[in-house]
N, CA, C and O of each residue as an XYZ file, in Angstrom:
788
protein
N     -50.512    -27.894     -9.163
C     -49.260    -27.433     -9.736
C     -48.965    -26.032     -9.207
O     -49.827    -25.154     -9.251
N     -47.716    -25.817     -8.696
C     -47.321    -24.522     -8.145
C     -46.985    -23.560     -9.270
O     -46.339    -23.963    -10.237
N     -47.403    -22.294     -9.180
C     -47.058    -21.322    -10.231
C     -45.575    -21.002    -10.197
O     -44.966    -20.978     -9.128
N     -44.999    -20.759    -11.351
C     -43.590    -20.391    -11.450
C     -43.454    -18.921    -11.060
O     -44.176    -18.080    -11.596
N     -42.544    -18.591    -10.139
C     -42.385    -17.187     -9.757
C     -42.071    -16.318    -10.971
O     -41.326    -16.719    -11.865
N     -42.656    -15.116    -10.985
C     -42.528    -14.189    -12.111
C     -41.072    -13.850    -12.415
O     -40.683    -13.827    -13.582
N     -40.245    -13.580    -11.377
C     -38.835    -13.229    -11.617
C     -38.061    -14.381    -12.240
O     -37.148    -14.158    -13.035
N     -38.425    -15.624    -11.880
C     -37.758    -16.781    -12.472
C     -38.072    -16.873    -13.960
O     -37.193    -17.201    -14.757
N     -39.315    -16.587    -14.347
C     -39.704    -16.608    -15.764
C     -38.902    -15.572    -16.550
O     -38.414    -15.857    -17.644
N     -38.766    -14.356    -15.982
C     -38.005    -13.302    -16.655
C     -36.546    -13.709    -16.796
O     -35.955    -13.504    -17.856
N     -35.950    -14.284    -15.747
C     -34.553    -14.712    -15.805
C     -34.347    -15.767    -16.877
O     -33.373    -15.706    -17.628
N     -35.265    -16.749    -16.959
C     -35.149    -17.796    -17.982
C     -35.266    -17.174    -19.375
O     -34.512    -17.531    -20.280
N     -36.205    -16.251    -19.547
C     -36.395    -15.610    -20.850
C     -35.173    -14.807    -21.271
O     -34.818    -14.780    -22.450
N     -34.528    -14.155    -20.310
C     -33.352    -13.347    -20.644
C     -32.132    -14.192    -20.966
O     -31.319    -13.807    -21.806
N     -31.991    -15.336    -20.314
C     -30.782    -16.142    -20.508
C     -30.906    -17.152    -21.634
O     -29.890    -17.679    -22.087
N     -32.110    -17.442    -22.100
C     -32.283    -18.397    -23.195
C     -32.516    -17.642    -24.497
O     -33.389    -16.775    -24.558
N     -31.749    -17.957    -25.538
C     -31.983    -17.297    -26.825
C     -33.293    -17.771    -27.439
O     -33.774    -18.855    -27.109
N     -33.874    -16.971    -28.328
C     -35.099    -17.406    -29.010
C     -34.856    -18.696    -29.776
O     -33.716    -19.049    -30.078
N     -35.959    -19.405    -30.091
C     -35.841    -20.708    -30.766
C     -35.099    -20.574    -32.085
O     -34.266    -21.425    -32.397
N     -35.364    -19.551    -32.861
C     -34.658    -19.344    -34.129
C     -33.166    -19.166    -33.915
O     -32.353    -19.644    -34.707
N     -32.814    -18.479    -32.847
C     -31.395    -18.267    -32.552
C     -30.735    -19.565    -32.143
O     -29.565    -19.794    -32.448
N     -31.499    -20.444    -31.434
C     -30.937    -21.743    -31.046
C     -30.620    -22.568    -32.284
O     -29.563    -23.193    -32.364
N     -31.551    -22.569    -33.266
C     -31.312    -23.338    -34.488
C     -30.136    -22.768    -35.257
O     -29.337    -23.526    -35.808
N     -30.012    -21.432    -35.308
C     -28.907    -20.815    -36.032
C     -27.591    -21.142    -35.365
O     -26.587    -21.373    -36.039
N     -27.589    -21.164    -34.027
C     -26.334    -21.439    -33.339
C     -25.893    -22.877    -33.537
O     -24.699    -23.169    -33.482
N     -26.861    -23.802    -33.773
C     -26.491    -25.188    -34.018
C     -25.801    -25.336    -35.372
O     -25.021    -26.267    -35.575
N     -26.087    -24.418    -36.302
C     -25.496    -24.490    -37.637
C     -24.157    -23.783    -37.736
O     -23.501    -23.877    -38.774
N     -23.719    -23.068    -36.682
C     -22.450    -22.346    -36.742
C     -21.325    -23.222    -36.246
O     -21.547    -24.268    -35.637
N     -20.120    -22.778    -36.516
C     -18.925    -23.527    -36.131
C     -18.801    -23.593    -34.619
O     -19.186    -22.655    -33.921
N     -18.274    -24.680    -34.116
C     -18.078    -24.857    -32.670
C     -16.880    -24.073    -32.163
O     -16.601    -24.094    -30.964
N     -16.155    -23.374    -33.053
C     -14.995    -22.611    -32.624
C     -15.372    -21.254    -32.042
O     -14.506    -20.543    -31.533
N     -16.667    -20.878    -32.107
C     -17.096    -19.617    -31.534
C     -16.991    -19.676    -30.022
O     -17.122    -20.750    -29.435
N     -16.752    -18.524    -29.375
C     -16.715    -18.514    -27.922
C     -18.058    -18.928    -27.354
O     -19.103    -18.589    -27.909
N     -18.036    -19.656    -26.253
C     -19.276    -20.068    -25.623
C     -19.941    -18.871    -24.999
O     -19.279    -17.915    -24.595
N     -21.268    -18.927    -24.923
C     -22.030    -17.800    -24.408
C     -21.860    -17.631    -22.919
O     -21.746    -18.599    -22.167
N     -21.847    -16.374    -22.512
C     -21.823    -16.046    -21.095
C     -23.231    -15.725    -20.656
O     -24.197    -16.231    -21.227
N     -23.350    -14.897    -19.654
C     -24.667    -14.507    -19.176
C     -25.404    -13.769    -20.288
O     -24.799    -12.990    -21.025
N     -26.652    -13.999    -20.407
C     -27.515    -13.420    -21.445
C     -27.117    -13.866    -22.852
O     -27.498    -13.217    -23.826
N     -26.365    -14.950    -22.982
C     -26.019    -15.499    -24.278
C     -24.950    -14.751    -25.043
O     -24.681    -15.072    -26.200
N     -24.326    -13.743    -24.412
C     -23.271    -12.993    -25.091
C     -21.985    -13.819    -25.104
O     -21.704    -14.548    -24.153
N     -21.194    -13.703    -26.196
C     -19.930    -14.446    -26.228
C     -18.942    -13.901    -25.202
O     -18.894    -12.697    -24.948
N     -18.164    -14.790    -24.625
C     -17.130    -14.383    -23.672
C     -15.988    -13.721    -24.427
O     -15.612    -14.191    -25.501
N     -15.424    -12.636    -23.890
C     -14.294    -12.001    -24.579
C     -13.068    -12.896    -24.522
O     -12.920    -13.686    -23.590
N     -12.189    -12.781    -25.509
C     -10.973    -13.602    -25.487
C     -10.119    -13.244    -24.277
O      -9.990    -12.072    -23.923
N      -9.548    -14.240    -23.659
C      -8.715    -14.030    -22.483
C      -7.258    -13.862    -22.906
O      -6.809    -14.513    -23.850
N      -6.503    -12.979    -22.204
C      -5.091    -12.798    -22.565
C      -4.298    -14.049    -22.220
O      -4.353    -14.531    -21.089
N      -3.577    -14.565    -23.173
C      -2.735    -15.727    -22.936
C      -1.356    -15.405    -23.495
O      -1.147    -15.405    -24.708
N      -0.424    -15.134    -22.597
C       0.944    -14.829    -23.002
C       1.820    -16.041    -22.739
O       1.667    -16.726    -21.728
N       2.720    -16.295    -23.641
C       3.673    -17.374    -23.428
C       4.614    -16.963    -22.302
O       5.206    -15.884    -22.342
N       4.750    -17.821    -21.304
C       5.642    -17.516    -20.196
C       7.091    -17.607    -20.661
O       7.442    -18.477    -21.459
N       7.922    -16.708    -20.160
C       9.338    -16.728    -20.490
C       9.934    -15.339    -20.470
O       9.218    -14.339    -20.412
N      11.261    -15.288    -20.520
C      11.949    -14.001    -20.442
C      11.642    -13.109    -21.640
O      11.769    -11.888    -21.552
N      11.233    -13.720    -22.776
C      10.916    -12.918    -23.958
C       9.807    -11.919    -23.663
O       9.772    -10.835    -24.245
N       8.903    -12.281    -22.762
C       7.795    -11.375    -22.449
C       8.310    -10.053    -21.890
O       7.836     -8.990    -22.292
N       9.270    -10.101    -20.969
C       9.746     -8.895    -20.310
C      10.793     -8.131    -21.116
O      10.952     -6.927    -20.917
N      11.514     -8.799    -22.021
C      12.608     -8.146    -22.751
C      12.123     -6.884    -23.453
O      11.117     -6.902    -24.162
N      12.852     -5.786    -23.247
C      12.505     -4.515    -23.852
C      12.401     -3.418    -22.801
O      12.807     -3.600    -21.653
N      11.858     -2.291    -23.203
C      11.736     -1.123    -22.321
C      10.276     -0.876    -21.985
O       9.404     -0.945    -22.851
N      10.025     -0.589    -20.728
C       8.681     -0.340    -20.207
C       8.674      0.989    -19.450
O       9.658      1.336    -18.796
N       7.580      1.724    -19.537
C       7.366      2.867    -18.645
C       6.421      2.402    -17.547
O       5.632      1.478    -17.743
N       6.508      3.052    -16.387
C       5.623      2.633    -15.304
C       5.231      3.801    -14.420
O       5.907      4.828    -14.359
N       4.119      3.604    -13.740
C       3.640      4.528    -12.712
C       3.213      3.669    -11.531
O       2.376      2.777    -11.667
N       3.801      3.951    -10.361
C       3.522      3.179     -9.143
C       2.941      4.111     -8.095
O       3.457      5.207     -7.876
N       1.874      3.680     -7.449
C       1.227      4.453     -6.396
C       1.217      3.617     -5.122
O       0.828      2.449     -5.138
N       1.646      4.221     -4.028
C       1.644      3.503     -2.761
C       2.355      4.292     -1.691
O       2.694      5.461     -1.877
N       2.576      3.639     -0.567
C       3.167      4.333      0.569
C       4.664      4.058      0.676
O       5.187      3.145      0.038
N       5.328      4.844      1.474
C       6.769      4.707      1.684
C       7.063      3.476      2.526
O       6.298      3.118      3.422
N       8.195      2.830      2.218
C       8.676      1.682      2.995
C      10.177      1.560      2.744
O      10.765      2.384      2.043
N      10.782      0.542      3.312
C      12.202      0.292      3.054
C      12.445     -0.056      1.590
O      13.569      0.072      1.106
N      11.406     -0.496      0.878
C      11.542     -0.915     -0.514
C      11.287      0.225     -1.499
O      11.734      0.162     -2.644
N      10.579      1.258     -1.067
C      10.202      2.334     -1.979
C      10.017      3.647     -1.226
O       9.558      3.652     -0.083
N      10.377      4.772     -1.875
C      10.156      6.068     -1.233
C       8.715      6.561     -1.355
O       8.398      7.652     -0.882
N       7.852      5.787     -1.973
C       6.466      6.192     -2.173
C       6.126      6.266     -3.650
O       6.768      5.590     -4.455
N       5.137      7.065     -4.035
C       4.732      7.150     -5.443
C       5.920      7.471     -6.347
O       6.773      8.287     -5.998
N       5.966      6.819     -7.516
C       7.099      7.023     -8.417
C       6.714      6.688     -9.850
O       5.730      5.994    -10.102
N       7.505      7.193    -10.773
C       7.356      6.887    -12.194
C       8.740      6.606    -12.748
O       9.745      6.922    -12.112
N       8.794      6.008    -13.939
C      10.102      5.779    -14.541
C      10.054      4.860    -15.728
O       8.990      4.549    -16.263
N      11.241      4.428    -16.132
C      11.395      3.453    -17.212
C      12.265      2.316    -16.697
O      13.158      2.513    -15.873
N      11.985      1.136    -17.200
C      12.765     -0.045    -16.841
C      13.066     -0.810    -18.121
O      12.169     -1.054    -18.929
N      14.332     -1.188    -18.307
C      14.750     -1.908    -19.502
C      15.303     -3.273    -19.107
O      16.252     -3.371    -18.330
N      14.691     -4.327    -19.657
C      15.143     -5.705    -19.443
C      15.953     -6.131    -20.667
O      15.475     -6.021    -21.796
N      17.177     -6.616    -20.447
C      18.062     -7.052    -21.523
C      18.419     -8.513    -21.309
O      18.866     -8.899    -20.229
N      18.220     -9.321    -22.340
C      18.530    -10.755    -22.233
C      20.030    -10.964    -22.183
O      20.782    -10.325    -22.919
N      20.463    -11.867    -21.306
C      21.875    -12.191    -21.162
C      22.214    -13.356    -22.094
O      22.112    -14.522    -21.715
N      22.621    -13.012    -23.324
C      22.967    -14.032    -24.316
C      21.764    -14.890    -24.657
O      20.651    -14.388    -24.808
N      22.001    -16.202    -24.778
C      20.930    -17.138    -25.105
C      20.489    -17.880    -23.855
O      20.093    -19.043    -23.932
N      20.555    -17.224    -22.715
C      20.216    -17.853    -21.443
C      18.803    -17.458    -21.015
O      18.231    -16.521    -21.572
N      18.236    -18.158    -20.035
C      16.921    -17.775    -19.517
C      17.023    -16.705    -18.428
O      16.283    -16.741    -17.445
N      17.947    -15.747    -18.609
C      18.148    -14.675    -17.641
C      18.063    -13.318    -18.328
O      18.470    -13.155    -19.478
N      17.521    -12.346    -17.590
C      17.489    -10.956    -18.013
C      18.114    -10.116    -16.912
O      17.965    -10.413    -15.727
N      18.816     -9.064    -17.317
C      19.192     -8.073    -16.315
C      18.361     -6.835    -16.591
O      17.948     -6.593    -17.725
N      18.120     -6.053    -15.550
C      17.341     -4.841    -15.777
C      17.978     -3.646    -15.109
O      18.672     -3.758    -14.098
N      17.720     -2.496    -15.710
C      18.106     -1.194    -15.176
C      16.857     -0.333    -15.185
O      16.139     -0.281    -16.183
N      16.598      0.343    -14.077
C      15.436      1.215    -13.982
C      15.874      2.614    -13.595
O      16.686      2.795    -12.688
N      15.331      3.597    -14.287
C      15.519      5.011    -13.944
C      14.196      5.483    -13.353
O      13.150      5.439    -14.002
N      14.271      5.931    -12.112
C      13.054      6.196    -11.348
C      13.061      7.629    -10.836
O      14.103      8.154    -10.443
N      11.896      8.252    -10.845
C      11.703      9.543    -10.205
C      10.578      9.386     -9.194
O       9.465      8.987     -9.539
N      10.885      9.707     -7.935
C       9.904      9.530     -6.868
C       9.514     10.866     -6.276
O      10.333     11.779     -6.177
N       8.250     10.974     -5.883
C       7.768     12.184     -5.230
C       8.550     12.399     -3.940
O       8.553     11.528     -3.070
N       9.206     13.531     -3.806
C       9.915     13.858     -2.577
C      11.288     13.240     -2.431
O      12.038     13.631     -1.537
N      11.651     12.271     -3.294
C      12.957     11.618     -3.182
C      13.833     11.860     -4.397
O      15.010     11.498     -4.390
N      13.279     12.469     -5.444
C      14.072     12.756     -6.629
C      14.345     11.525     -7.475
O      13.612     10.538     -7.418
N      15.413     11.598     -8.262
C      15.766     10.525     -9.196
C      16.729      9.540     -8.550
O      17.602      9.923     -7.771
N      16.558      8.283     -8.881
C      17.483      7.236     -8.432
C      17.388      6.068     -9.409
O      16.570      6.085    -10.329
N      18.235      5.045     -9.203
C      18.246      3.885    -10.095
C      18.015      2.605     -9.303
O      18.366      2.503     -8.128
N      17.417      1.637     -9.977
C      17.271      0.284     -9.456
C      17.852     -0.665    -10.489
O      17.950     -0.321    -11.667
N      18.241     -1.865    -10.051
C      18.784     -2.858    -10.983
C      18.482     -4.249    -10.456
O      18.123     -4.431     -9.292
N      18.637     -5.229    -11.345
C      18.387     -6.590    -10.908
C      18.596     -7.601    -12.004
O      18.941     -7.265    -13.137
N      18.377     -8.862    -11.638
C      18.480     -9.989    -12.565
C      17.269    -10.883    -12.372
O      16.917    -11.237    -11.247
N      16.631    -11.247    -13.486
C      15.477    -12.138    -13.465
C      15.859    -13.439    -14.140
O      16.408    -13.432    -15.241
N      15.572    -14.562    -13.486
C      15.827    -15.876    -14.051
C      14.535    -16.651    -14.202
O      13.581    -16.429    -13.456
N      14.500    -17.562    -15.165
C      13.281    -18.301    -15.492
C      13.614    -19.766    -15.703
O      14.533    -20.089    -16.455
N      12.867    -20.672    -15.038
C      13.007    -22.118    -15.227
C      11.740    -22.604    -15.911
O      10.690    -22.723    -15.279
N      11.844    -22.886    -17.213
C      10.656    -23.181    -18.020
C       9.944    -24.454    -17.582
O       8.714    -24.494    -17.561
N      10.699    -25.496    -17.231
C      10.075    -26.759    -16.858
C       9.287    -26.639    -15.566
O       8.168    -27.144    -15.469
N       9.862    -25.971    -14.569
C       9.214    -25.828    -13.274
C       8.271    -24.619    -13.208
O       7.521    -24.472    -12.243
N       8.308    -23.746    -14.240
C       7.506    -22.508    -14.259
C       7.812    -21.639    -13.038
O       6.909    -21.113    -12.387
N       9.112    -21.500    -12.745
C       9.565    -20.750    -11.578
C      10.350    -19.523    -12.035
O      11.168    -19.599    -12.952
N      10.088    -18.391    -11.379
C      10.799    -17.134    -11.619
C      11.610    -16.808    -10.375
O      11.113    -16.940     -9.257
N      12.861    -16.381    -10.561
C      13.685    -15.874     -9.461
C      14.117    -14.461     -9.824
O      14.487    -14.189    -10.966
N      14.069    -13.559     -8.839
C      14.352    -12.161     -9.097
C      15.237    -11.616     -7.979
O      14.838    -11.578     -6.814
N      16.457    -11.191     -8.358
C      17.370    -10.548     -7.406
C      17.408     -9.073     -7.759
O      17.645     -8.716     -8.913
N      17.170     -8.191     -6.748
C      17.046     -6.767     -7.030
C      17.812     -5.911     -6.034
O      17.963     -6.263     -4.864
N      18.291     -4.775     -6.531
C      18.823     -3.707     -5.681
C      17.868     -2.532     -5.840
O      17.799     -1.903     -6.895
N      17.132     -2.252     -4.767
C      16.072     -1.254     -4.803
C      16.515      0.058     -4.170
O      17.694      0.257     -3.876
N      15.554      0.943     -3.967
C      15.791      2.241     -3.339
C      16.526      2.061     -2.020
O      16.229      1.133     -1.267
N      17.484      2.941     -1.732
C      18.254      2.861     -0.493
C      19.225      1.700     -0.459
O      19.685      1.310      0.614
N      19.556      1.126     -1.648
C      20.469     -0.021     -1.758
C      19.987     -1.252     -1.010
O      20.799     -2.072     -0.582
N      18.683     -1.391     -0.847
C      18.115     -2.600     -0.240
C      18.129     -3.698     -1.290
O      17.620     -3.512     -2.395
N      18.712     -4.846     -0.946
C      18.769     -5.984     -1.866
C      17.798     -7.058     -1.411
O      17.757     -7.416     -0.234
N      17.009     -7.574     -2.364
C      16.088     -8.655     -2.034
C      16.176     -9.755     -3.088
O      16.527     -9.514     -4.243
N      15.845    -10.967     -2.652
C      15.746    -12.124     -3.534
C      14.333    -12.666     -3.406
O      13.871    -12.976     -2.308
N      13.646    -12.778     -4.553
C      12.269    -13.276     -4.569
C      12.179    -14.483     -5.486
O      12.875    -14.563     -6.499
N      11.314    -15.420     -5.122
C      11.061    -16.606     -5.938
C       9.559    -16.687     -6.145
O       8.781    -16.399     -5.236
N       9.154    -17.083     -7.353
C       7.725    -17.101     -7.619
C       7.289    -18.138     -8.627
O       8.098    -18.820     -9.255
N       5.983    -18.231     -8.757
C       5.318    -19.206     -9.609
C       4.699    -18.494    -10.808
O       3.958    -17.524    -10.646
N       5.006    -18.979    -12.013
C       4.420    -18.450    -13.244
C       3.758    -19.579    -14.013
O       3.900    -19.666    -15.233
N       3.036    -20.443    -13.313
C       2.371    -21.551    -13.989
C       1.113    -21.092    -14.711
O       0.659    -21.753    -15.645
N       0.541    -19.960    -14.287
C      -0.612    -19.393    -14.974
C      -0.122    -18.357    -15.990
O       0.726    -17.531    -15.652
N      -0.629    -18.381    -17.215
C      -0.180    -17.382    -18.192
C      -0.668    -15.970    -17.886
O      -0.226    -15.020    -18.534
N      -1.570    -15.807    -16.912
C      -2.110    -14.470    -16.642
C      -1.618    -13.877    -15.322
O      -2.000    -12.757    -14.983
N      -0.784    -14.595    -14.568
C      -0.277    -13.991    -13.332
C       1.002    -14.664    -12.862
O       1.247    -15.841    -13.126
N       1.804    -13.883    -12.162
C       3.030    -14.360    -11.513
C       2.927    -13.967    -10.045
O       2.588    -12.828     -9.726
N       3.218    -14.903     -9.159
C       3.197    -14.606     -7.725
C       4.604    -14.810     -7.178
O       5.149    -15.913     -7.225
N       5.184    -13.725     -6.657
C       6.548    -13.745     -6.117
C       6.528    -13.396     -4.632
O       5.710    -12.593     -4.181
N       7.445    -14.014     -3.877
C       7.595    -13.672     -2.466
C       9.082    -13.634     -2.136
O       9.837    -14.523     -2.529
N       9.492    -12.602     -1.412
C      10.919    -12.423     -1.118
C      11.326    -13.218      0.120
O      10.501    -13.588      0.955
N      12.617    -13.460      0.200
C      13.165    -14.008      1.438
C      13.169    -12.889      2.483
O      13.167    -11.714      2.116
N      13.175    -13.225      3.768
C      13.194    -12.166      4.789
C      14.506    -11.393      4.758
O      15.574    -11.975      4.568
N      14.421    -10.077      4.946
C      15.623     -9.258      5.082
C      15.450     -8.341      6.291
O      14.336     -7.947      6.636
N      16.568     -8.012      6.921
C      16.513     -7.128      8.089
C      16.907     -5.722      7.650
O      17.982     -5.517      7.087
N      16.034     -4.763      7.909
C      16.283     -3.357      7.610
C      15.898     -2.548      8.847
O      14.739     -2.546      9.262
N      16.899     -1.848      9.440
C      16.656     -0.995     10.605
C      15.874     -1.720     11.705
O      14.838     -1.240     12.163
N      16.380     -2.863     12.113
C      15.801     -3.642     13.215
C      14.416     -4.213     12.935
O      13.720     -4.620     13.865
N      14.005     -4.250     11.669
C      12.741     -4.896     11.311
C      13.022     -6.016     10.322
O      13.865     -5.871      9.437
N      12.320     -7.129     10.469
C      12.406     -8.225      9.518
C      11.273     -8.053      8.503
O      10.095     -8.109      8.854
N      11.652     -7.842      7.241
C      10.681     -7.510      6.211
C      10.612     -8.590      5.138
O      11.598     -9.263      4.840
N       9.412     -8.735      4.565
C       9.217     -9.578      3.382
C       8.306     -8.832      2.423
O       7.412     -8.094      2.837
N       8.550     -9.038      1.123
C       7.764     -8.388      0.076
C       7.068     -9.466     -0.743
O       7.686    -10.459     -1.128
N       5.797     -9.269     -1.004
C       5.027    -10.184     -1.857
C       4.483     -9.380     -3.029
O       3.943     -8.289     -2.846
N       4.628     -9.931     -4.245
C       4.137     -9.267     -5.446
C       3.258    -10.212     -6.256
O       3.490    -11.420     -6.313
N       2.247     -9.626     -6.875
C       1.435    -10.340     -7.859
C       1.471     -9.533     -9.145
O       1.029     -8.385     -9.183
N       2.002    -10.145    -10.201
C       2.040     -9.528    -11.521
C       0.800    -10.000    -12.283
O       0.574    -11.202    -12.422
N       0.004     -9.057    -12.773
C      -1.127     -9.396    -13.628
C      -0.736     -9.165    -15.077
O      -0.479     -8.031    -15.481
N      -0.688    -10.239    -15.861
C      -0.276    -10.136    -17.260
C      -1.502     -9.717    -18.072
O      -2.333    -10.551    -18.429
N      -1.607     -8.431    -18.358
C      -2.782     -7.876    -19.026
C      -2.748     -8.175    -20.514
O      -3.753     -8.596    -21.088
N      -1.593     -7.960    -21.144
C      -1.440     -8.188    -22.582
C       0.047     -8.288    -22.880
O       0.875     -8.268    -21.970
N       0.384     -8.398    -24.174
C       1.778     -8.452    -24.572
C       2.518     -7.154    -24.341
O       3.746     -7.114    -24.408
N       1.777     -6.087    -24.069
C       2.430     -4.791    -23.883
C       2.022     -4.103    -22.580
O       2.239     -2.901    -22.423
N       1.435     -4.847    -21.650
C       1.032     -4.234    -20.390
C       0.937     -5.273    -19.279
O       0.419     -6.371    -19.482
N       1.443     -4.913    -18.105
C       1.224     -5.730    -16.916
C       1.070     -4.819    -15.704
O       1.492     -3.663    -15.718
N       0.461     -5.362    -14.663
C       0.283     -4.633    -13.410
C       1.037     -5.365    -12.306
O       1.299     -6.564    -12.409
N       1.379     -4.639    -11.258
C       2.026     -5.239    -10.094
C       1.320     -4.753     -8.841
O       1.142     -3.550     -8.648
N       0.920     -5.688     -7.992
C       0.380     -5.369     -6.667
C       1.400     -5.839     -5.643
O       1.882     -6.969     -5.720
N       1.735     -4.976     -4.676
C       2.753     -5.308     -3.685
C       2.183     -5.269     -2.279
O       1.366     -4.413     -1.936
N       2.641     -6.228     -1.469
C       2.276     -6.309     -0.062
C       3.547     -6.462      0.755
O       4.547     -6.986      0.263
N       3.510     -6.005      2.004
C       4.677     -6.071      2.875
C       4.295     -6.740      4.193
O       3.193     -6.552      4.709
N       5.233     -7.524      4.725
C       5.080     -8.120      6.046
C       6.222     -7.609      6.916
O       7.378     -7.606      6.492
N       5.897     -7.176      8.135
C       6.886     -6.645      9.072
C       6.960     -7.567     10.285
O       5.949     -7.830     10.936
N       8.173     -8.060     10.586
C       8.419     -8.913     11.755
C       7.486    -10.108     11.822
O       6.988    -10.447     12.896
N       7.245    -10.747     10.693
C       6.442    -11.963     10.651
C       4.943    -11.733     10.697
O       4.175    -12.692     10.765
N       4.516    -10.485     10.661
C       3.081    -10.183     10.685
C       2.415    -10.478      9.359
O       3.054    -10.901      8.396
N       1.124    -10.246      9.336
C       0.347    -10.471      8.117
C       0.820     -9.526      7.005
O       1.281     -8.417      7.273
N       0.699     -9.978      5.773
C       1.008     -9.120      4.634
C      -0.094     -8.073      4.496
O      -1.280     -8.398      4.547
N       0.315     -6.801      4.320
C      -0.632     -5.703      4.123
C      -0.259     -4.963      2.850
O       0.893     -4.987      2.417
N      -1.239     -4.311      2.262
C      -1.051     -3.640      0.976
C       0.010     -2.551      1.066
O      -0.030     -1.708      1.962
N       0.960     -2.573      0.133
C       1.995     -1.558      0.036
C       1.701     -0.583     -1.105
O       1.815      0.631     -0.938
N       1.320     -1.127     -2.271
C       1.012     -0.276     -3.416
C       0.882     -1.095     -4.678
O       0.831     -2.324     -4.638
N       0.828     -0.399     -5.800
C       0.696     -1.086     -7.077
C       1.117     -0.208     -8.230
O       1.133      1.018     -8.126
N       1.462     -0.861     -9.349
C       1.921     -0.123    -10.511
C       1.363     -0.673    -11.801
O       0.892     -1.808    -11.867
N       1.427      0.165    -12.836
C       1.031     -0.219    -14.191
C       2.240     -0.011    -15.089
O       2.852      1.057    -15.081
N       2.584     -1.042    -15.868
C       3.754     -1.029    -16.746
C       3.279     -1.156    -18.192
O       2.427     -1.989    -18.501
N       3.840     -0.319    -19.081
C       3.465     -0.324    -20.489
C       4.725     -0.419    -21.338
O       5.655      0.369    -21.165
N       4.756     -1.374    -22.246
C       5.948     -1.583    -23.088
C       6.024     -0.499    -24.148
O       5.040     -0.184    -24.818
N       7.237      0.071    -24.284
C       7.452      1.110    -25.288
C       8.330      0.632    -26.434
O       8.250      1.182    -27.532
N       9.173     -0.385    -26.209
C      10.001     -0.932    -27.293
C      10.468     -2.321    -26.918
O      10.527     -2.681    -25.742
N      10.803     -3.104    -27.952
C      11.280     -4.467    -27.728
C      12.759     -4.477    -27.491
O      13.343     -5.540    -27.283
């Protein structure tokens, strides 16, 4: 019989609860979170209902990244999403202050198709650049959007965004840019925090 390696014995001992703990866990409700590594319960995962209700309200944000046709670089501001009647559309207005570029405004319209879990976003960004993006929100924890190509100063540009839905009052955005059909490269990212509904 081959001896069991010492590190394997330690790993088994660390990941298996004592016999008394096993019996106690059999007597508890099955609604408890399942154990992760070392038998610790997994933390609850954020699950937000997809829809325009999530974005409705006012958010503050801080974005860090480099300058491009879409942004003058690092910036902060507030963005307010307002529902258009009883429709699955929101319009937004953003007041932005950028390092080296001063204050400016952005605006747009966000649409949501609940059955298809599709988001469409039309925006007027810094420098009056207009983009249309379409994305997938089938996962409650992320939205992936990609813009149609636009020509700015003899370059064909596309913007890709990933929204990370952190909680009911916070989300993150990671942005990538493609120039003239090249690979998408990191542009920057932001953190958004809800201040009012």
